C-alpha positions in Angstrom: 5.4 -1.1 -16.2 8.2 -3.6 -15.7 11.8 -2.5 -15.6 14.7 -4.8 -15.4 18.4 -5.2 -16.0 19.0 -8.4 -18.0 22.5 -9.1 -16.5 22.5 -12.5 -14.8 24.4 -12.8 -11.5 22.8 -16.1 -10.4 24.7 -18.8 -8.6 24.8 -20.9 -11.8 27.0 -18.3 -13.5 29.0 -17.5 -10.3 29.3 -20.6 -8.2 28.8 -20.0 -4.5 31.9 -19.5 -2.4 31.6 -19.6 1.4 32.6 -16.2 2.9 35.2 -17.9 5.1 36.9 -19.3 2.0 37.1 -15.8 0.6 38.7 -14.5 3.8 41.2 -17.3 3.9 42.2 -16.6 0.3 42.6 -12.9 1.0 44.8 -13.6 4.0 46.9 -16.2 2.1 47.5 -13.8 -0.8 48.9 -10.9 1.3 49.5 -12.0 4.9 51.6 -9.0 5.8 49.2 -6.4 4.5 47.0 -4.4 6.9 43.4 -5.6 6.7 41.7 -3.6 9.4 42.4 -0.3 11.3 40.3 1.1 14.1 41.2 4.1 16.3 44.9 3.6 15.6 44.9 -0.1 16.2 45.7 -2.3 13.2 45.6 -5.9 12.2 47.5 -7.5 9.3 45.8 -10.5 7.7 48.4 -12.7 9.4 47.2 -11.3 12.8 43.5 -11.0 12.1 42.7 -14.5 10.6 44.1 -16.6 13.5 41.8 -14.6 15.9 38.7 -15.3 13.8 39.8 -19.0 13.8 40.0 -18.9 17.6 36.4 -17.6 17.8 35.2 -20.3 15.3 36.9 -23.1 17.2 35.6 -21.8 20.6 32.1 -21.8 19.2 32.5 -25.3 17.9 33.9 -26.5 21.2 30.6 -25.3 22.9 28.6 -27.5 20.5 27.5 -24.7 18.3 27.3 -25.1 14.5 25.3 -24.6 11.3 22.2 -22.5 11.9 22.9 -21.6 15.5 22.9 -17.9 16.4 25.0 -15.5 18.4 24.1 -11.8 19.1 26.3 -8.8 19.3 25.3 -5.5 20.8 28.5 -3.4 20.8 30.3 -0.5 19.4 32.2 -1.1 16.1 35.6 -2.6 16.8 38.1 -5.1 15.6 36.9 -7.6 18.2 33.3 -7.2 16.8 34.6 -8.2 13.4 36.5 -11.2 14.9 33.3 -12.5 16.4 31.3 -11.8 13.2 33.7 -13.6 10.9 34.5 -16.4 13.4 30.8 -17.2 13.7 30.4 -17.3 10.0 33.4 -19.6 9.7 31.8 -22.0 12.2 28.6 -22.0 10.2 26.7 -19.8 12.7 24.3 -16.9 11.9 25.3 -13.6 13.4 22.7 -11.3 15.0 23.9 -7.7 15.1 21.7 -5.7 17.4 21.0 -2.0 17.5 22.0 0.2 20.4 19.1 2.5 19.4 16.5 -0.2 20.5 15.2 -0.3 24.1 16.2 -2.9 26.6 12.7 -4.5 26.2 13.0 -4.6 22.4 16.5 -6.1 22.7 15.2 -8.9 25.0 12.6 -9.7 22.4 15.2 -9.9 19.7 17.5 -12.1 21.7 14.7 -14.5 22.6 13.2 -14.4 19.1 16.6 -15.2 17.4 17.4 -18.0 19.8 20.9 -16.6 20.3 23.2 -18.8 22.4 25.7 -16.0 23.3 25.4 -12.3 23.7 28.5 -10.1 23.1 28.6 -6.5 24.5 30.8 -3.5 25.0 30.8 -1.1 27.9 28.8 1.4 25.9 25.9 -1.1 25.5 26.1 -2.9 28.8 23.2 -1.0 30.5 20.8 -2.1 27.7 21.5 -5.8 28.4 21.7 -5.8 32.2 17.9 -5.7 32.7 17.4 -9.1 31.0 20.9 -10.7 31.5 20.5 -14.2 32.9 16.8 -14.6 32.2 16.8 -15.5 28.5 16.4 -19.3 27.9 19.2 -20.7 25.7 21.9 -18.2 26.8 24.2 -20.0 29.3 25.3 -18.4 32.5 28.7 -17.7 31.0 27.1 -16.7 27.7 27.1 -12.9 28.3 30.5 -11.8 26.9 32.3 -8.5 27.6 34.6 -7.1 25.0 36.1 -4.2 26.9 34.9 -4.3 30.6 34.7 -6.5 33.7 31.6 -7.2 35.7 29.8 -9.8 37.7 27.9 -12.2 35.5 30.0 -11.3 32.5 32.6 -13.5 30.8 35.7 -11.7 29.5 36.1 -12.1 25.7 39.8 -12.9 25.9 39.1 -15.5 28.6 36.4 -17.1 26.4 38.7 -17.6 23.4 41.9 -18.2 25.3 43.4 -21.6 24.4 41.2 -22.1 21.3 42.9 -23.4 18.3 44.2 -20.9 15.7 43.7 -23.5 12.9 41.1 -23.0 10.2 37.7 -24.6 10.9 36.1 -26.1 7.8 32.3 -26.3 7.9 30.1 -27.4 4.9 28.1 -24.2 4.7 25.3 -24.1 2.1 24.3 -21.0 0.2 20.8 -21.3 1.7 22.1 -21.2 5.3 21.5 -18.1 7.3 24.3 -15.6 7.2 23.0 -12.9 9.4 19.7 -11.8 11.1 19.1 -8.1 11.0 16.2 -6.7 13.1 14.1 -3.8 12.0 14.2 -0.8 14.3 10.9 -1.6 16.0 9.7 2.0 15.8 6.4 0.8 14.2 5.8 -2.3 16.4 7.5 -5.5 17.3 10.9 -5.8 15.5 11.1 -8.2 12.6 14.1 -10.3 12.0 15.3 -10.2 8.4 17.1 -13.4 7.6 19.7 -13.0 4.9 21.4 -16.1 3.4 25.0 -16.8 2.4 23.8 -16.6 -1.3 22.4 -13.1 -0.7 25.6 -11.9 0.8 27.6 -13.5 -2.1 25.6 -11.5 -4.6 26.4 -8.3 -2.6 30.1 -9.1 -3.0 29.8 -9.6 -6.8 28.0 -6.2 -7.1 30.5 -4.3 -5.1 33.3 -5.9 -7.1 31.7 -4.1 -10.0 32.1 -0.8 -8.2 35.9 -1.2 -7.9 36.2 -3.0 -4.6 39.4 -5.1 -5.0 42.9 -5.6 -3.6 44.2 -2.2 -2.7 40.8 -0.7 -2.1 40.4 1.3 1.1 36.9 1.5 2.6 36.1 3.9 5.4 33.2 2.6 7.5 31.5 5.2 9.7 28.0 3.8 10.3 27.1 1.2 12.9 27.9 -2.5 12.5 24.2 -3.5 13.0 23.2 -1.7 9.9 22.9 -3.3 6.5 24.3 0.0 5.1 27.6 -0.8 6.8 27.7 -4.5 6.0 27.1 -4.2 2.3 30.3 -2.2 2.0 32.5 -3.7 4.7 32.0 -7.4 4.0 32.8 -7.2 0.2 35.9 -5.1 0.9 37.4 -7.8 3.2 36.3 -10.6 1.0 38.0 -9.1 -2.1 41.2 -8.4 -0.3 40.7 -4.7 0.4 41.4 -2.7 3.6 38.8 -1.5 6.1 39.1 1.5 8.4 36.4 1.5 11.1 35.1 4.7 12.8 33.2 3.5 16.0 31.5 6.9 16.0 31.1 9.3 13.1 32.7 12.7 13.4 32.9 15.0 10.4 36.4 16.4 11.0 37.8 12.9 11.8 36.2 11.5 8.7 37.9 14.1 6.5 41.3 13.6 8.4 41.2 9.8 8.0 40.0 10.0 4.4 42.9 12.2 3.4 45.6 10.5 5.5 44.7 6.9 4.6 43.9 7.7 0.9 40.5 6.2 1.2 39.0 5.0 -2.1 35.5 4.0 -1.1 32.8 5.0 1.5 29.2 4.2 2.0 27.5 7.1 3.7 24.0 8.2 4.6 22.6 11.5 3.4 22.9 13.4 6.7 26.6 12.5 6.7 27.1 14.0 3.3 25.4 17.2 4.4 27.6 17.5 7.4 30.8 16.8 5.6 30.1 19.2 2.8 29.2 21.9 5.3 32.5 21.6 7.2 34.2 25.0 6.9 37.6 23.3 6.0 36.2 20.8 3.5 38.2 22.2 0.6 41.5 21.9 2.5 41.4 18.1 2.6 42.9 16.0 -0.2 40.2 13.6 -1.2 41.6 12.9 -4.6 42.1 9.2 -3.8 38.3 8.6 -3.8 37.1 6.3 -6.6 33.5 5.8 -5.5 31.3 7.3 -2.9 27.9 5.6 -2.2 24.8 6.8 -0.5 21.8 4.8 0.8 19.2 4.3 3.6 17.3 7.6 2.8 16.7 9.8 -0.2 19.7 12.0 -1.1 18.4 15.4 -2.2 19.1 16.6 -5.7 20.9 19.7 -4.5 23.3 17.6 -2.3 24.0 15.2 -5.1 24.9 18.1 -7.4 27.2 19.6 -4.7 29.0 16.3 -4.2 29.8 15.8 -7.9 31.0 19.3 -8.2 33.2 19.4 -5.0 34.2 15.8 -4.2 36.5 13.8 -6.5 35.5 10.4 -7.7 32.2 8.8 -8.8 29.0 9.3 -6.8 26.5 6.5 -6.7 23.1 6.5 -4.9 21.7 3.1 -4.1 18.0 2.5 -3.3 17.0 -0.8 -1.9 15.6 -2.8 1.0 17.4 -4.8 3.6 15.0 -7.6 2.7 16.4 -7.4 -0.9 14.5 -7.9 -4.1 14.5 -4.2 -4.9 17.6 -2.3 -5.9 18.5 0.7 -8.1 21.6 2.6 -8.7 22.2 6.1 -9.9 25.6 7.1 -11.2 25.3 10.8 -10.4 28.4 11.7 -12.3 27.2 9.9 -15.4 23.6 11.1 -15.3 23.6 14.7 -14.0 20.3 15.4 -15.6 18.6 12.6 -13.6 19.6 13.6 -10.1 16.0 13.8 -8.9 15.8 10.0 -9.5 17.3 7.0 -7.8 18.5 5.5 -11.0 17.8 2.3 -12.9 17.4 -1.3 -11.7 20.6 -3.0 -10.7 22.0 -6.2 -12.1 19.5 -9.0 -12.0 16.7 -6.7 -10.6 13.2 -6.6 -12.0 10.9 -3.8 -10.8 7.2 -3.1 -11.3 4.8 -0.3 -10.3 1.5 -1.4 -8.9 -1.9 0.2 -8.4 -3.8 0.1 -5.1 -5.5 -3.0 -6.4 -2.2 -4.7 -7.1 -2.3 -4.3 -10.9 0.8 -3.4 -12.8 0.8 0.2 -14.0 2.2 1.7 -17.2 5.3 3.9 -17.4 4.7 7.3 -15.8 2.0 6.4 -13.4 2.4 6.5 -9.7 2.1 3.3 -7.5 3.8 1.0 -5.1 7.3 -0.2 -6.1 7.7 -4.0 -6.0 10.8 -6.0 -7.1 12.6 -9.2 -7.3 16.3 -10.2 -7.8 18.9 -12.8 -7.1 19.5 -11.2 -3.7 16.4 -11.7 -1.5 16.0 -12.5 2.2 15.0 -16.0 3.2 12.1 -14.4 5.1 11.2 -12.8 8.4 12.6 -15.1 11.1 9.8 -17.3 12.6 7.1 -15.1 10.9 5.8 -16.7 7.7 2.7 -14.6 8.0 4.8 -11.4 7.8 6.8 -12.9 4.9 3.6 -13.7 3.0 2.4 -10.1 3.6 5.6 -8.8 2.0 5.0 -10.8 -1.2 3.2 -9.9 -4.4 2.9 -12.6 -7.0 2.8 -11.6 -10.7 0.3 -13.1 -13.1 3.0 -15.5 -14.3 3.7 -16.7 -10.7 7.0 -14.8 -10.0 7.6 -13.6 -6.4 8.2 -9.9 -5.9 8.8 -8.0 -2.6 6.6 -5.0 -1.8 8.6 -1.9 -0.9 6.0 0.2 0.8 7.4 3.1 -1.3 5.5 5.0 -3.9 7.2 5.9 -7.2 7.1 6.1 -11.0 9.4 5.4 -13.9 10.2 8.1 -16.5 10.5 7.6 -20.2 14.1 6.6 -19.9 13.5 3.9 -17.2 14.8 6.0 -14.2 12.9 5.5 -11.0 11.6 8.5 -9.0 10.6 8.0 -5.4 7.7 9.9 -3.9 6.9 8.7 -0.4 6.5 5.8 1.9 3.0 4.4 1.2 2.1 4.9 4.9 3.4 8.5 4.8 1.3 9.6 1.8 -1.0 12.4 2.8 -4.6 12.1 1.6 -6.2 15.6 1.8 -9.7 16.1 0.5 -9.5 12.9 -1.5 -6.2 13.9 -3.2 -2.9 12.0 -2.8 -0.2 14.3 -1.7 3.4 13.2 -1.7 5.5 14.9 0.9 8.7 14.4 -1.1 7.4 16.8 -3.8 6.8 19.5 -1.2 10.1 18.9 0.5 12.0 19.2 -2.8 10.5 22.7 -3.3 11.2 23.8 0.2 14.9 22.8 -0.1 15.2 25.2 -3.0 14.9 28.0 -0.5 18.4 29.1 0.4 17.4 29.7 4.1 16.2 26.0 4.6 18.7 23.6 6.1 16.5 20.6 6.7 12.8 19.8 6.2 10.2 17.1 6.8 6.6 17.4 5.6 3.9 15.4 7.5 0.2 15.0 7.4 -1.7 16.4 10.4 -5.4 16.3 11.2 -7.8 18.7 9.5 -11.6 19.0 10.1 -12.1 20.3 6.6 -9.8 18.0 4.6 -9.2 14.9 6.8 -5.5 15.7 6.9 -3.3 18.4 5.6 0.4 18.8 5.0 2.5 20.6 7.6 6.2 21.6 7.0 8.6 21.1 9.8 11.7 23.2 8.9 15.2 23.7 10.3 16.3 27.2 9.1 19.9 27.9 8.4 21.9 29.6 11.1 21.5 33.4 10.9 18.4 33.2 8.7 15.8 36.0 9.2 13.1 33.9 7.5 9.7 33.7 9.2 7.3 30.8 9.2 4.6 32.7 7.4 7.0 34.0 4.8 8.2 30.5 3.9 4.7 29.2 3.8 3.6 31.8 1.3 6.9 31.3 -0.7 6.4 27.6 -1.2 2.7 27.7 -1.7 3.2 30.0 -4.7 5.3 27.2 -6.2 3.0 24.3 -5.4 -0.1 23.0 -7.1 -3.4 23.9 -5.5 -3.9 20.5 -3.9 -0.3 20.4 -2.5 -0.3 23.6 -0.6 0.8 23.4 3.0 -1.3 24.5 5.9 1.6 25.8 7.9 5.3 25.9 8.7 6.9 25.2 12.1 10.5 25.9 12.8 12.6 23.3 14.6 16.1 23.3 16.0 16.6 19.8 14.5 14.6 16.8 13.1 14.7 13.4 14.8 16.8 10.9 12.7 17.7 7.3 13.1 21.4 6.3 13.3 21.4 5.8 9.6 19.9 9.2 8.8 16.2 8.5 8.2 13.9 11.3 9.4 11.6 9.6 11.9 8.3 10.9 10.6 6.2 8.7 12.8 7.7 10.4 15.8 6.9 13.8 14.3 3.3 12.9 13.6 2.5 11.4 17.0 1.7 14.6 19.0 -0.7 15.9 16.4 -2.7 12.7 16.1 -2.6 11.9 19.8 -4.4 15.1 20.5 -7.2 14.2 18.1 -7.5 10.6 19.3 -7.7 11.9 22.9 -10.9 13.9 22.1 
């Protein structure tokens, strides 16, 4: 079944505007207004823009231009943004790196990207030191320190000192690379997802439709290397809004800032919502300024969505999509409270289809892999046309769709329901079991705080579902009691083989449960025999 939104947001209807031009326009419109705040430090547009100009001119003076890359591995800060926007103004591609990656993976990323400079903060320095000075293409003075001093490191202020504060005008094209975001690498060699200027322009248009404008205040509390962060932060600045940066998420600080700064927008991941709502003083904070709250990166459970719309002012929107683009849905939880188990309908310009194992389109209601196409799709995996080709499904009429790796189905109203990652699907005795279905049932138990269901080896069935559960504090629930309770509510083929209690579940920095890490001990034991 094909689902699409006919709204057209192609560049023909909305001419491409270079991001640097948008920033210059925002600064010219309100030079005295505060643009950025981070840990009490503020920058007006009149203060911020000249600093980005200095970065741009410094890069140009080093002979760097369109298509060249610079990497940043640092905590979120105003200086980080200066480099990000200065590089874009100079026509460069920014490579934001994850502090969750290993030193070995980071070296691969820097080499693979061909970055000419590497910027770092004290908090990430130790990850870079093992390979500093041995990556071809990065000059001896190309390792730049934002907030520390050290042998072999160039001070950021020294690097830009003396650079012109004038605007630098570069003829950037919409197909030029905007940023290169690497996958986490938890399943192998990290892949560089190359996003173009056109793709980012489409993000701006879509967030404008969610009320991002002059006067909007967006609180950013996820890391700068994450697409989750960038899709909210970049449109806010481009449209003349104000950004408040939290270098590290803290529940109480988030609530304090949101109330004091009259925050209107925030993009959060599910685990953040859970922690905020669980704060004992949540009700005492004035959050009435919120217009739109957004969630992405991992499924937001139905019960949490319901709690948000009942307790937290403003609209609640869940977004499902890929960093690679092509696939995107949105669920207005406040508008469709009867569809909270879904992730909504296709966004503007998005066409989705559901495929069988054989790659044939399935009718409404049937379960298969989700594929999609839109006006916001990555250029490809950097330097890996083979991986890009693997990502593509071509429709009978020749259209290019991106495979999601997710299993799902559409209901009779065109709402998309996610079931599982294709690779996480459990096949037990020949039956397909979707962990998400079991997890939904388990979360209905009032003593369950968090849960992940994984497939473990079974001599009888090949593999069988196991529930890893974090019980609520003070609970007297036993593993056997919970197993019996949920199996009474599941279909015969879905029943779990056991329950194991855990103190916590491993999650990535953007809140995804790391199921591969959970499965490893069980399958390693089998493979070792």
